C-alpha positions, 0 to 999 in steps of 0.5 A: 450772179445777180441779186434780187435788188439787181433784178428789181433795178433791171425791171424798173428800167424796162420801158414799153410802148403801147399805142393809143388804140390799144390803151383805148381797147383795154379801157373798153374791157369790163372789169372781169375781162381786164382781170382775165387778161391779167391772169392770162399774162401772168400764166404766160410769164410763169410758163416762160419762167419755167421753160427758162429753168427747165433742163433742155435736151440736146439739139438733135443735130448736135453731136458730141465730139468723138473720143 
């Protein structure tokens, strides 16, 4: 089981590549548009986290072993 400190260390080691063009495009956004973009990203992450922890129905092609 990972601890909060382990998860924080894993997050700190992540790297991302963003092209100069994308950085420039983000820089052209207004303050409101930047805040909206951040909120949309945050919403996406919350949905993804909820999906990871939600119970999943069995796959329709998976059949339990016969008794």
